[in-house]
Structures are given as structure tokens and as C-alpha cells.
C-alpha positions, -999 to +999 in steps of 0.1 A: +588-514-170+594-500-135+585-523-107+577-495-082+569-458-084+556-432-060+521-419-064+489-412-044+482-405-008+496-409+027+473-408+058+493-396+088+482-402+124+503-382+149+501-377+186+475-349+185+461-348+150+453-369+120+466-357+087+459-368+052+478-354+022+454-344-004+459-343-042+459-306-046+491-291-034+489-256-019+524-250-032+512-246-067+503-214-085+519-180-091+538-165-062+551-129-062+561-122-026+598-123-020+614-128+014+649-123+026+659-159+030+696-150+034+688-129+065+666-156+080+692-183+072+717-165+094+694-168+124+687-206+120+706-238+128+723-251+097+704-284+100+671-266+099+683-246+069+692-278+050+659-294+059+638-265+047+658-262+015+653-299+008+615-294+008+618-272-023+589-250-012+578-217-028+586-185-009+553-181+009+553-216+024+590-215+031+587-182+049+558-195+070+577-225+081+608-206+089+588-182+110+572-211+129+604-230+135+625-201+146+628-201+184+610-233+190+627-245+223+621-282+218+634-281+183+665-262+194+671-287+222+666-316+199+691-302+173+716-295+201+713-331+214+698-319+247+667-330+266+635-322+248+597-330+250+591-358+225+554-352+223+560-315+215+584-324+188+560-349+173+533-323+173+557-299+156+563-324+129+526-327+124+523-290+121+552-288+096+535-314+074+503-293+074+521-261+067+544-276+040+516-292+021+490-265+026+456-264+043+438-277+013+462-306+010+460-318+047+425-329+057+410-350+085+396-377+062+414-400+037+416-389+001+423-409-031+453-394-047+484-374-041+515-360-058+548-378-057+566-348-042+542-347-013+550-383-004+587-374-005+581-345+018+565-367+044+596-389+045+618-358+048+598-344+077+599-377+096+637-379+089+644-344+101+624-346+133+636-382+140+600-390+147+590-426+153+568-440+125+549-470+113+536-480+079+502-496+072+489-509+039+464-538+042+471-542+079+479-579+073+502-583+103+488-588+137+522-583+153+520-554+178+536-523+164+543-537+129+516-516+113+506-494+142+520-469+167+506-463+202+528-435+214+542-403+200+548-408+163+534-410+128+513-437+112+516-437+074+485-454+062+485-465+026+450-480+023+439-454-002+468-462-026+447-488-044+447-479-081+448-508-105+462-501-140+465-526-168+490-520-196+477-518-232+491-552-241+476-567-209+510-581-199+516-559-168+492-547-141+503-519-118+489-521-082+489-497-053+500-513-019+467-504-002+445-524-025+429-557-017+434-589-037+397-593-042+395-560-060+425-569-081+409-601-094+376-583-099+393-557-121+413-583-141+384-607-146+368-589-176+402-589-194+406-627-191+439-624-172+452-629-136+483-624-114+500-644-087+485-630-056+467-636-023+440-663-022+418-644+003+401-613-011+404-592+021+442-595+022+460-563+012+484-561-017+510-544+006+542-528-004+574-508+000+598-482-017+607-446-011+643-439-005+649-429+031+663-396+022+630-388+005+643-395-030+620-414-054+635-447-066+625-474-091+637-509-088+635-538-112+659-564-127+676-537-149+673-506-127+687-508-092+687-546-094+703-549-059+674-531-044+650-552-065+666-584-051+664-571-015+628-561-017+617-596-026+617-609+010+638-583+027+610-568+047+604-531+057+641-522+057+646-501+026+617-477+019+580-474+013+566-491-018+538-471-036+534-492-067+540-528-079+542-538-115+533-574-119+535-597-149+500-610-157+493-647-165+469-659-192+447-677-166+410-669-164+388-700-164+399-727-139+386-759-123+381-762-085+362-780-057+361-776-020+353-804+004+349-807+042+361-837+062+361-848+099+392-845+120+394-883+122+402-883+085+431-859+089+459-885+089+445-899+056+443-864+042+479-857+052+490-889+035+471-878+003+486-843+005+522-858+007+514-881-022+502-852-043+534-832-034+556-861-045+536-869-077+506-848-087+524-815-080+546-822-110+515-811-130+522-773-125+485-765-132+475-782-099+476-769-064+460-779-031+447-756-003+446-775+030+433-758+062+426-780+093+406-766+122+397-779+156+365-795+143+369-800+106+394-801+077+389-783+045+406-793+012+405-772-019+416-787-052+425-761-079+435-766-115+444-736-136+424-745-167+389-759-173+388-797-170+370-826-154+385-845-125+423-838-129+444-869-125+469-849-104+444-851-075+439-888-076+452-893-039+422-873-027+393-888-047+390-919-025+385-900+007+348-895+015+338-860+023+312-852+049+302-821+030+311-810-006+310-772+001+318-764-036+312-792-061+336-797-090+333-764-110+347-749-141+347-712-130+371-683-128+398-670-105+373-643-094+345-667-086+368-689-065+382-658-047+346-646-039+338-680-024+369-680-002+360-645+010+328-658+026+347-683+048+365-657+069+349-637+097+353-599+100+345-599+137+372-580+155+394-603+176+429-607+188+452-624+163+485-641+160+501-664+135+533-685+133+553-704+107+577-733+101+590-752+071+598-788+063+605-812+035+577-834+022+572-859+050+537-875+056+548-891+089+562-858+102+529-840+092+509-865+112+531-864+142+531-826+145+493-825+138+487-849+167+507-826+190+490-795+177+455-809+181+460-816+218+474-781+223+447-764+202+418-782+220+433-773+254+435-736+244+399-737+231+385-752+262+404-727+284+398-695+265+374-701+236+403-694+212+405-711+178+435-719+156+443-736+123+469-761+110+477-752+074+503-767+051+512-745+021+529-764-007+561-749-022+570-768-054+606-767-068+593-748-098+583-719-076+618-717-061+633-718-096+610-691-110+621-668-081+657-674-090+652-668-127+633-634-122+660-614-105+666-637-076+657-630-039+674-632-005+652-660+009+678-688+006+652-714-002+663-750-008+659-764-043+634-791-033+597-795-030+587-785+005+560-769+026+554-739+048+533-745+078+513-717+094+486-713+120+461-684+124+451-679+160+420-659+171+408-651+206+389-624+225+406-614+258+440-598+264+444-617+296+446-649+276+474-638+254+501-659+270+480-690+272+468-688+236+502-680+221+519-708+240+503-734+218+516-722+184+550-715+199+552-751+212+540-764+178+567-745+159+593-759+183+579-794+177+582-790+139+619-782+145+625-810+170+608-838+151+619-824+117+656-825+127+652-860+140+638-871+106+662-850+086+631-831+072+634-797+089+639-767+066+655-737+084+633-711+068+604-689+079+580-672+055+580-636+067+543-631+062+536-660+087+562-649+112+551-641+148+565-612+168+592-633+185+604-651+154+633-639+132+628-648+095+658-627+083+682-647+105+674-678+085+682-664+050+719-674+054+749-653+064+758-642+028+723-630+020+720-613+053+753-594+047+741-584+012+707-571+027+726-550+052+748-536+024+717-527+003+701-511+034+731-488+040+733-479+003+697-468-001+691-457+035+724-441+045+710-425+076+694-458+086+660-442+092+641-474+087+663-492+113+663-465+140+629-447+137+605-474+123+584-485+152+586-522+148+589-550+123+614-576+111+643-551+110+678-559+100+690-539+130+674-565+153+691-596+137+720-608+157 
């Protein structure tokens, strides 16, 4: 089954207007008027001719566009590689999108569906006008410009691409990139199935794949396998994904508990976490969620079937919790997700996050935590900002599963290890440098102490990467070279390297 396909809507924010492509294309219906395209062709630049032809528009729309573009001074200057007004050209791209897709297809409010050909048209318009663009799905990244654009350009917002479709045999679920994981689990719950996805319900599904020339492409282990490989960790370098097909897993009812501890207990908790990684994690049904804040530490124990007090979590049972937020419960994936959703604030704030990776090493965990705690408390006292210290377990089985299902470019070591991350929240822009200095120093401390103890893993999970970090550079030279080859194959004009506003781009890796 295809891993990705192109359906639904794009919401375009340009310099002077907001456009949303609606499901009803104005290019449909009987058309009887005939215009002399040959005569008009003779009076237009060949690049414009090729561009208009690529849109495959009926005569009425094609004639209207040709009439509008003829004699546009900034377009002529742009095509002649002369000085032109960028704002004017961006506005022209906006107008072309409106005219090409029709007045009934371009609205001021988001809509729910769209035709594949309309999506392709948007990419072709951006490509022809060489307009800066950004892509937003769930808006997960707080990095400036990754999913936003503040100057002339186009914002392609995928948040209405959120259909959830389950195959008849319930073995595959198809997701739009604009969906939220909470909605996914809610839809799957009545069917008694789940998928590997985000643990926080507000987080977006996210996505990517539309060929940069506007062609529609599918990628899986059998069809375009090189692109499939690259997409699994290669970032926003190849296209715009509009659908994911995920294998479901027969997991519905699970066991879990959530307990709160004091920060004085953190060293003991980190010892227990490392013991579980070394022993209990061998039980593949077990996992641990560990989030340490400035004032408390939260430990979630999760077992993927109903049970009572799984032995895998023995290292944690002897640690007295100050509060049992969620007692041992045989519930469902959905019920746990809903609980987790109540623990995160929706208050608008400034955000940053950061990542690092190491081998299983309790002593290293405790050393870096001590360093982080001092930094985090100083930032909190100076700015009111808060940050977390989170260890995300990566068992060897997870690495092997990724290799077995088409592979990926991540270059992960074949060992149990962990991905550290921190989520940082604060209020005032004037405090940006002060606040960000703490996680930056902590990531450097992970590397410094980790190398001293032969525990450092040169890897950075892209979803935890901050604006100044470079996850792609850590994938290894061979994988990086292959990613660049795939990028040139499917994006021959390198649109996603030269016009995309920001992001972890291959063109920025030295």
C-alpha cells in the first residue's frame, strides 16, 4: 500500500492576502470558448509559456492568466534576471493561485478537502515565481522560520489535512499530516487497535511528499524505495507529504501508572531508570516516561497489555512517591493519552528545545542532571522561565525494527541508548539569550562528560533539534551523500533547498 499520497487542502498565506484552496475546482465543467493560444504564445517569454502549459488549465482560465501576466514589469524583470520588486512578485504569485484555481476554490477561510491537481498547482506556482515558502502541519517546531514566514512569501498550512482512514482489514491506517495524535487514538480506540505515534495528544502527525516539480509521487519499500528511505529522518528536503499509511498494532488495553517525586529523589530515579534500561527494557511491552522539572519529577510506567505490577518495573517500586497522580490502571491507549493531554498548558509562550544522545550510563545521567538543575534554577530566578530534563529510552529493538522496514538514514548505533531533550518556556523576547544559554550549555555538557566516559552518542533526534543544531551532519558521511543524491533526483531544481524559508536543510550542512 502506498505510504503517501496527495489529497486535501493547502492554506496559503502570502504577503497581501490569505488563500485557501477549496475542494471545488473552478476549472471543471464544459468550456466552449476557444482562444488563439498560438498568437499569445508568440508574445510571451518561453518560460512563462512552459509554466502556463504545466498547469493544464482549460482555455478560459488559461486565457485569463495569460492576459494578466502579459506585460507585468516585475515578472519580465524577474525572468530576465534583472532587479524586480519581490513584494510585487509575491503578490502576483498569490493572484495567479487565485485565478488558476478559481474564485470558488480560493477563500479566506480554511476548508476541509481539495483535489490532488490543485496541490500540484500550488507547488508549480511557487516554483515558477521562485517565491519563498514555509510549510506548517501541526506547528510542532518552535524554531523561527521552520513552519512560519515573516516576510514576502507563502505559508502552506496543512492543518486541515487531517482525515483518518482505516483499511478494511484494520492493518493499515492512513493519516493526513495536519491531524493530531489525540484525534488519531480517539478514532482507533473503537476498533481495538493503535499505531506507534506521539504520546501527547496536541502534537501534530506532521508530514512530507510532493515532488518539487509538482508531480505526485508515492514512496514505500517497493515503490521509490530510495525516497522512502530518505523520508524517514531526512527532514523537509524532498517534498510535501500529504498522507501517511501506518501499520496498526493490536494494542488496545494497557497497564499504566503515573507518580510524582521530589527533586531530591532524582538521583535514585535515574539509577532506577538505567537499571530498567539494562534489564527491564528487555521486556518489549514495557516503557518508561521520565520528565524532570525544576520542582518535581514525573515517572510514567506503561505496559502494553493488561496486567498487575509488571516485574519489568521492579527498580521503581521501592521509591516512595509524594503523589500518585494516576494509580495502577488497566486502561486503554486513548485513556492514557487523554490524561497526558491535561498536563500541558496551552498558554502562548516562547519555546525552545534541544537534544543530545548517550549510552545507558546512570552516573552520566546524574552528573548532567546536577549541572542542568543549577542552570535551570538560575534561569527561572532571572526570567521566570521553566525547562524540563527528559530521558527518552531507545532500546536496541527499536533500532532493528527501523532497519528491517526499509531502513533509514539516521545512522543509529545498534545498542540500547537514550535521547535527552528539554522543553523550554518563557515569556519575554528580551530574555531569549539568557534562557537559551542553559540548554545550550547542558547539551555541551552531555558531549563533554559523555566523551570522557565513552558514553556519548553522536546523534540528534531531529524533532528535538534547536535552531543552531545540525542533526543531518551526524547521520554519517555515506548517509548524508545518499540523502543529497535522493534530493537531486526528486527535486532537480532544488526548490526545497533554495526557496524553503528555513529548516534542517541539506544545503546548510557543511
